[in-house]
C-alpha positions, 0 to 999 in steps of 0.5 A, a space after each residue: 500499499 503507498 502511503 505517499 501523499 499526492 504531489 500538492 502544485 504550487 498556485 500560479 498568478 495569471 494576469 487578468 489582461 492573459 485572459 481574453 475579455 469575454 474569458 474574464 467577464 465569466 471568471 469575473 460573474 463566477 467569482 462574484 455569483 458564489 462570494 456570498 458576501 454581505 453587502 451591508 443594508 444596499 444590494 448591489 447588483 451583478 454589474 456593480 458588483 463585477 464593477 467594484 471587482 476589476 476595479 479592486 484588480 486594477 488597484 492591484 489589491 487581488 489578484 487571479 490564481 489557477 490552481 492546479 490542483 484545483 483545476 479552478 481560478 479565483 481572485 485573492 487578495 495580496 495577503 492571501 495570494 502571499 501567503 497561500 505561497 509561503 507554504 511553497 517554500 
């Protein structure tokens, strides 16, 4: 019986501009629809949530990361990205 754990591959930073506009829009929509964040007393439209996400990307507050282990893309804060990368050093 082989008790070795499968190799865990570190995440890969993806430049949003490397995606086609359509692909980026799909990633943004998917993220916003699955996030489940409470926006307080005022609910924001899907379009406004996506606009806010784009602003955070432009300000470099968040990054797009590809996890080859789960084959998924997600947005992470700079702090989350740094912490995740430390696990692989």
